[in-house]
C-alpha positions as CSV (number, residue, x, y, z in Angstrom):
1,M,121.8,139.1,84.8
2,A,122.5,140.6,88.6
3,S,124.9,143.0,89.3
4,F,126.7,143.7,92.6
5,R,128.3,146.4,94.2
6,F,129.5,147.9,97.9
7,E,128.2,151.3,99.2
8,A,128.5,153.3,102.2
9,N,125.9,154.7,104.0
10,N,125.8,158.3,103.9
11,K,125.4,158.9,107.8
12,P,127.6,157.0,110.7
13,S,126.1,155.2,113.0
14,R,125.6,156.0,116.8
15,S,129.6,154.6,117.3
16,G,130.3,157.2,114.6
17,K,131.2,154.5,112.0
18,Y,129.7,153.8,108.6
19,S,128.2,150.7,107.6
20,V,129.2,148.8,104.2
21,F,126.1,147.5,102.1
22,L,126.0,145.3,99.3
23,C,123.6,146.3,96.5
24,I,121.9,143.9,94.6
25,S,120.1,145.0,91.2
26,T,118.2,142.3,89.1
27,Q,115.8,143.6,86.0
28,G,115.8,147.1,86.9
29,I,115.2,146.1,90.9
30,R,118.0,147.3,93.5
31,K,118.1,146.2,97.0
32,R,120.8,146.2,99.4
33,I,121.9,144.4,102.6
34,K,123.9,145.3,105.5
35,T,127.3,143.7,105.7
36,T,129.4,143.5,109.1
37,V,131.8,145.5,107.9
38,E,131.8,149.8,109.3
39,L,134.4,152.0,108.2
40,K,135.7,154.8,109.9
41,D,135.5,157.0,107.1
42,R,133.2,156.3,104.1
43,E,135.8,157.7,102.0
44,N,137.9,154.5,102.6
45,L,135.4,152.5,100.4
46,N,136.2,152.5,96.5
47,S,133.6,150.3,94.7
48,T,134.8,150.5,91.4
49,S,138.3,148.8,92.8
50,G,138.8,145.2,92.1
51,K,138.2,142.0,93.9
52,D,139.9,142.1,97.5
53,K,140.5,146.0,97.2
54,W,137.5,147.8,97.9
55,I,138.7,149.1,101.5
56,T,141.6,151.2,101.3
57,S,145.0,150.9,103.5
58,D,143.5,153.8,105.6
59,E,141.5,151.2,107.3
60,A,142.8,149.4,110.0
61,N,142.3,145.8,109.1
62,Y,141.4,146.7,105.7
63,K,142.9,143.1,104.4
64,K,140.4,141.3,107.0
65,L,137.4,143.6,106.1
66,N,137.9,143.0,102.4
67,S,138.2,139.5,102.7
68,I,134.8,139.5,104.6
69,L,133.2,141.9,101.6
70,A,134.3,138.8,99.4
71,D,133.0,136.1,100.9
72,D,129.8,138.2,101.2
73,L,130.0,139.0,97.9
74,Q,130.8,135.3,96.7
75,R,127.6,133.9,98.8
76,A,125.5,136.3,96.8
77,K,126.8,135.3,93.7
78,D,126.5,131.7,94.3
79,A,123.0,132.4,95.6
80,Y,122.1,133.9,92.5
81,S,123.6,131.1,90.6
82,D,121.6,129.0,92.3
83,L,118.3,130.9,92.1
84,N,118.5,131.3,88.3
85,K,118.7,127.6,87.4
86,Q,115.3,127.6,89.7
87,G,114.0,130.1,87.6
88,K,114.0,132.0,91.1
89,A,116.5,134.6,90.3
90,S,115.7,137.9,92.1
91,A,117.1,140.4,93.9
92,Q,114.6,140.2,96.9
93,K,115.2,136.4,96.6
94,I,119.1,137.0,96.9
95,I,118.6,138.8,100.0
96,E,116.3,136.1,101.6
97,V,119.1,133.5,100.9
98,L,121.8,135.8,102.1
99,N,119.7,136.6,105.5
100,R,119.5,133.2,106.5
101,T,122.9,133.4,108.0
102,E,120.9,135.0,110.8
103,K,120.4,131.8,112.2
104,P,123.9,130.2,111.5
105,F,123.6,126.2,110.7
106,S,127.0,124.8,110.9
107,Y,127.5,121.6,108.2
108,F,130.5,120.9,109.8
109,E,129.1,120.8,113.2
110,F,126.0,119.0,112.5
111,A,127.7,116.7,110.1
112,Y,130.2,115.7,113.1
113,Q,128.0,115.1,115.5
114,Y,125.6,112.9,113.5
115,A,128.9,110.9,112.7
116,N,129.7,110.6,116.2
117,K,126.0,109.2,116.8
118,T,126.6,106.9,114.0
119,L,129.8,105.3,116.0
120,E,127.6,105.3,119.0
121,A,125.0,103.2,117.3
122,G,127.6,100.9,116.3
123,D,128.1,101.6,112.7
124,Y,131.8,101.8,112.7
125,N,132.0,101.5,108.6
126,T,129.4,104.2,108.2
127,Y,131.1,106.4,110.8
128,K,134.7,105.7,108.8
129,K,132.9,106.9,105.6
130,Y,131.2,110.2,106.8
131,I,134.7,111.3,109.0
132,T,137.0,110.2,105.3
133,A,134.7,112.7,103.4
134,L,134.5,115.3,106.0
135,I,138.1,115.6,106.4
136,K,138.8,115.9,102.9
137,L,136.1,118.9,102.9
138,K,137.8,120.4,106.0
139,F,140.9,120.8,104.2
140,F,139.0,122.5,101.0
141,V,137.3,124.8,102.9
142,N,140.4,126.2,105.0
143,G,142.2,126.6,101.9
144,R,145.0,123.7,102.2
145,K,146.5,122.1,99.4
146,P,145.1,118.8,97.8
147,D,148.5,116.9,98.5
148,E,148.3,117.7,102.0
149,I,146.0,115.7,103.2
150,I,147.9,112.5,102.8
151,R,150.8,114.3,104.6
152,Y,149.8,113.2,107.7
153,K,149.5,110.0,109.9
154,R,146.5,109.6,111.9
155,K,147.5,111.3,115.2
156,K,149.2,114.0,113.2
157,L,146.3,114.7,111.1
158,Q,143.9,114.9,114.2
159,E,146.3,117.7,115.1
160,E,146.0,119.6,111.6
161,L,142.2,119.5,111.8
162,G,142.4,121.0,115.3
163,K,144.2,123.9,114.0
164,M,141.3,124.8,111.3
165,K,139.0,126.6,112.7
166,K,137.0,127.9,109.6
167,D,133.7,126.7,109.4
168,L,131.1,125.6,107.1
169,L,127.3,126.6,106.9
170,F,124.6,124.9,105.3
171,E,123.7,128.1,103.2
172,D,127.5,128.4,102.1
173,I,127.2,125.0,100.0
174,T,126.2,126.2,96.6
175,L,126.2,124.0,93.6
176,G,129.1,126.5,92.6
177,F,130.9,125.7,95.9
178,L,130.4,121.7,95.4
179,S,132.1,122.4,91.7
180,K,135.0,124.1,93.1
181,F,135.2,121.4,95.6
182,H,135.0,118.6,92.9
183,S,138.1,120.5,90.9
184,Y,139.9,120.1,94.2
185,L,139.3,116.4,95.0
186,Q,140.3,115.7,91.0
187,K,143.8,117.3,92.1
188,Q,144.1,115.3,95.4
189,P,146.7,112.2,94.8
190,N,145.4,108.7,95.6
191,L,146.6,107.5,98.7
192,R,147.9,104.1,97.3
193,N,149.6,105.7,94.4
194,P,150.7,109.2,95.0
195,N,151.5,109.5,91.4
196,L,148.0,109.1,90.5
197,T,145.1,111.5,91.5
198,L,141.9,110.3,92.8
199,H,139.9,107.5,90.7
200,P,136.3,109.4,89.7
201,N,134.5,106.5,91.5
202,T,135.8,107.5,95.0
203,I,135.1,111.0,94.3
204,S,131.7,110.0,93.8
205,K,131.6,108.4,96.9
206,V,132.9,111.5,98.8
207,F,129.7,113.3,97.7
208,D,127.6,110.6,98.4
209,Q,128.4,110.6,101.9
210,L,128.2,114.5,102.1
211,A,125.0,114.6,100.2
212,S,123.8,111.8,102.8
213,L,124.8,114.2,105.8
214,F,123.5,117.4,103.8
215,K,119.9,115.4,103.4
216,K,119.7,114.4,106.9
217,G,120.7,118.3,107.9
218,I,117.7,119.4,105.9
219,I,115.5,117.5,108.6
220,A,117.3,118.3,111.5
221,G,116.9,122.4,110.2
222,K,113.2,122.0,109.9
223,E,112.9,121.1,113.3
224,Q,115.1,123.9,114.4
225,G,112.6,126.2,112.3
226,L,115.4,126.7,109.2
227,N,114.0,125.8,105.8
228,I,116.9,124.6,103.6
229,S,114.6,124.7,100.3
230,Y,117.4,123.9,98.1
231,N,119.5,120.9,98.1
232,P,122.8,121.6,95.6
233,F,123.8,118.1,95.5
234,E,120.8,116.9,93.7
235,D,122.0,119.5,90.5
236,L,125.8,117.9,91.0
237,E,126.9,115.5,88.1
238,S,129.3,113.5,90.2
239,K,128.4,109.8,89.0
240,P,130.5,106.7,89.2
241,I,132.0,105.7,86.5
242,P,131.0,101.8,85.4
243,T,134.2,99.5,86.1
244,S,134.7,95.6,85.4
245,K,134.5,93.0,88.1
246,E,137.5,90.9,88.4
247,K,136.9,87.6,88.7
248,L,138.6,84.0,88.3
249,T,137.6,81.3,86.1
250,M,137.5,77.7,87.5
251,D,140.8,76.8,85.9
252,E,142.2,79.6,88.1
253,I,140.2,78.5,91.1
254,M,141.7,74.9,90.5
255,A,145.2,76.5,89.9
256,I,145.0,78.4,93.5
257,K,143.8,74.7,95.0
258,G,146.5,72.9,93.7
259,L,149.4,75.0,95.3
260,K,151.6,73.4,97.1
261,L,151.6,75.4,100.7
262,D,153.2,74.5,104.0
263,Q,150.2,73.5,106.2
264,G,149.6,76.2,108.9
265,A,151.4,78.8,107.0
266,M,149.5,82.1,106.8
267,L,149.4,81.5,102.9
268,W,147.8,78.3,103.6
269,H,145.0,79.9,105.7
270,C,144.3,82.6,103.3
271,R,143.9,80.1,100.5
272,N,141.4,78.5,102.8
273,Y,139.5,81.5,103.5
274,F,139.2,82.2,100.0
275,L,138.4,79.0,98.8
276,F,135.6,78.5,101.7
277,S,134.1,81.8,100.5
278,F,133.9,80.4,97.1
279,Y,132.6,77.4,98.0
280,C,130.1,79.1,100.2
281,A,128.4,81.2,97.6
282,G,130.9,84.2,97.8
283,M,130.5,84.8,101.6
284,R,131.8,88.2,102.5
285,A,134.9,88.6,104.3
286,G,133.4,90.3,107.2
287,D,131.0,87.5,107.7
288,L,133.9,84.6,107.1
289,I,135.9,86.4,109.8
290,Q,133.3,86.7,112.4
291,L,132.1,82.9,111.6
292,R,131.2,80.7,114.7
293,Q,131.2,77.1,115.1
294,S,127.8,77.0,116.1
295,N,126.8,78.8,112.6
296,I,127.4,74.8,111.1
297,H,124.2,72.7,111.5
298,N,123.7,69.4,110.3
299,G,126.1,70.0,106.9
300,R,124.5,73.6,106.5
301,L,125.9,77.0,107.2
302,Q,123.4,79.4,108.7
303,Y,124.4,83.0,109.7
304,A,123.2,86.4,109.0
305,M,125.2,88.5,106.5
306,G,126.8,91.7,108.3
307,K,125.8,94.0,105.3
308,T,121.9,93.5,105.2
309,D,121.0,91.3,108.4
310,R,119.6,88.8,106.0
311,I,119.5,85.5,107.0
312,R,121.8,82.4,104.4
313,D,121.2,79.0,104.6
314,I,123.6,77.2,102.5
315,K,124.3,73.7,102.3
316,L,128.2,72.5,102.7
317,L,129.8,71.2,100.0
318,P,132.4,68.3,100.1
319,E,135.3,70.7,99.5
320,A,134.1,73.5,102.3
321,I,133.5,70.4,104.8
322,E,137.1,69.4,104.2
323,I,138.4,73.1,105.1
324,L,136.0,72.9,108.1
325,N,137.6,69.9,109.3
326,H,141.0,71.6,109.5
327,Y,139.4,74.0,111.8
328,M,136.9,72.8,114.1
329,N,135.2,69.5,115.3
330,L,132.0,69.1,113.1
331,D,130.6,66.5,115.6
332,Q,131.1,68.5,118.5
333,P,130.6,72.7,117.8
334,T,131.7,75.5,120.2
335,T,130.6,79.0,120.0
336,D,134.3,79.7,119.3
337,Y,135.5,81.6,116.0
338,I,135.9,78.8,113.2
339,F,139.0,80.7,111.8
340,P,141.9,81.6,113.9
341,L,141.7,85.5,113.1
342,L,139.7,87.1,115.7
343,D,140.8,86.5,119.7
344,N,138.0,84.4,121.3
345,R,139.1,86.1,124.7
346,A,138.6,89.6,123.8
347,R,135.4,91.4,125.0
348,Y,133.9,91.4,121.6
349,A,133.6,87.8,121.6
350,V,131.0,87.4,124.1
351,A,128.8,88.5,121.7
352,V,128.1,85.1,119.5
353,T,125.1,86.1,117.3
354,S,124.3,89.3,115.3
355,E,121.8,90.6,117.6
356,D,124.7,90.3,120.6
357,R,126.6,92.2,118.5
358,M,124.1,95.2,118.4
359,K,124.1,95.3,122.2
360,L,127.8,96.0,122.6
361,Q,128.9,99.1,123.9
362,P,130.2,101.5,121.3
363,E,133.7,101.4,121.8
364,V,133.5,97.6,122.1
365,K,132.0,97.2,118.9
366,K,134.4,99.9,117.1
367,R,137.4,97.8,118.4
368,L,135.9,94.8,116.7
369,L,135.0,96.4,113.4
370,Q,138.3,97.7,113.4
371,Q,139.7,93.9,114.3
372,V,137.8,92.6,110.9
373,N,138.7,95.7,108.8
374,S,142.2,94.9,109.6
375,K,142.0,91.0,109.1
376,N,140.2,91.7,106.0
377,S,143.3,93.9,104.7
378,L,145.8,91.2,105.8
379,I,143.9,88.4,103.8
380,N,144.1,90.6,100.8
381,K,147.8,91.1,101.3
382,Y,148.4,87.5,101.3
383,L,146.0,86.9,98.3
384,G,148.0,89.2,96.1
385,K,151.1,86.6,96.9
386,I,148.9,83.3,96.3
387,A,147.8,84.7,92.6
388,E,151.2,85.6,92.0
389,M,152.2,82.1,92.6
390,A,149.2,80.4,90.8
391,G,150.4,82.5,87.7
392,I,147.1,84.7,88.0
393,N,147.7,88.2,86.5
394,K,144.8,89.6,88.4
395,K,144.6,91.4,91.2
396,L,143.2,89.0,93.7
397,T,141.1,90.3,96.9
398,F,139.1,88.2,99.0
399,H,135.6,89.8,97.1
400,I,136.3,88.1,94.2
401,A,135.4,84.6,95.4
402,R,131.9,86.5,95.0
403,H,132.3,87.8,91.7
404,S,133.7,84.6,90.7
405,F,130.7,82.4,92.1
406,A,128.6,84.5,90.3
407,N,130.4,84.6,87.2
408,I,130.4,81.0,87.2
409,A,127.1,80.3,88.2
410,R,125.9,82.5,85.1
411,Q,128.4,80.6,83.0
412,K,126.4,77.3,83.8
413,K,123.4,78.8,83.0
414,A,121.9,78.6,87.0
415,N,118.5,80.4,87.3
416,V,119.0,84.3,88.1
417,F,116.3,83.4,90.5
418,D,118.3,81.0,92.6
419,I,121.8,83.2,91.8
420,S,120.1,86.2,93.6
421,K,119.1,83.9,96.8
422,T,122.2,82.1,97.0
423,L,123.9,85.6,97.1
424,G,121.6,87.0,99.6
425,H,120.7,89.5,97.5
426,S,117.2,91.8,98.3
427,S,116.2,91.4,94.7
428,I,116.8,90.1,91.2
429,K,117.3,93.6,90.0
430,I,120.4,93.8,92.1
431,T,121.3,90.3,91.1
432,E,120.9,91.3,87.2
433,A,122.8,94.4,87.6
434,Y,125.8,92.4,89.2
435,L,125.5,89.8,86.6
436,S,125.7,92.4,83.9
437,N,129.2,93.0,84.8
438,F,130.4,89.2,84.0
439,D,128.1,88.2,81.2
440,T,130.0,88.2,78.3
441,I,129.7,84.9,77.0
442,S,126.2,85.1,75.8
443,Q,127.1,88.3,74.1
444,D,129.9,86.4,72.6
445,E,127.3,83.8,71.3
446,T,125.3,85.8,69.8
447,M,127.8,87.6,68.1
448,E,129.2,84.4,66.5
449,K,125.2,83.2,65.3
450,V,124.6,86.7,63.8
451,F,128.1,86.5,61.6
452,Q,127.9,82.9,61.1
453,P,128.4,82.3,57.2
454,D,125.0,80.8,56.6
455,S,123.6,84.1,58.5
456,I,125.1,86.6,56.3
457,G,124.9,84.9,52.9
458,G,128.4,83.6,53.1
């Protein structure tokens, strides 16, 4: 165990003030470290008082000084807790951790700079994930209530963030700190349904982003001569919980296909987008939205997946060709977008291939990705209406076309290797994990075989 107390120097400094030290004792060994607090009279320190009351009101700014000491004490306790988990707890080691603040390395400063570099590199989606996680962390560090985060619209939110001046150093991020932040997030309302709190998997994703930035900060710190020897994220238990992947049966697919919709209406278009994705082995929304007529070659669809840059080469089924005939002349393809979702006259439209898109200016690339995300949300909105019209009691989103294809392929006993290639996965292990969420039919068949009358003596 470790004990902590404050004490003032017996003699004043040249300025006539008394320095306050934090004394740390472990295993009979006592060490002390100087704080930034100085007193006009050493009698104004009462080390036996409770938290935030060590310095009496006889000292000017005593509340602020008590707050500084409280922060110093908490950092020391967090350092002890982390070192104790590593079996390295000693007064000297705690002092070494605290002394690292002599070279302050701001987590916020580094994280925002790295996020902006990600944006400049054209990865808007990753940038958005980083910023979303950092906003939550900044609210927590600055003592704001969890429900305040969802009160502000984008412009107002930026104004609020600008008012938050409290920094966060890498050495401030301890396991104890992360545990408190985790509890904070568990109280934050859900943006889509404020009557609910954040889903555990959403919280897990927040920590994934912050942990990623922390690891990159460790590398950057070493380049600056700073040694961040402990990563508290590695000891934090915040794992996603398994969730079922929604999917449609072939009967439900046919129900959607059979709906009588006005040609040219948004519902009609969105049904086409969803069905085209399904007939093309579950093409992702971002890829479909950016699909060009030039991606069609001799009855095949060839494109680079935006998520992995892997090339997919798929034979177009008659059902997919029927949909394409509404949007293009298959005999005379151009470089225009196939579906009427993105503007062919926009600045980003000059980038026809995935290689071209990588060369776009950051602000143009950001605009393209914003448009893709916006159109994806719009399609999902109308898919919800389509599900209702088709009598499907499931939350229908574009990505369910991918789930549905994989599920139906599995049910039809398709080879896992072939399913993996068709989905564009980088390994069969990914496909097996993906399919494990769907494969209940084989489980049902096994149960029926085990409990058949002749199997149990009936």
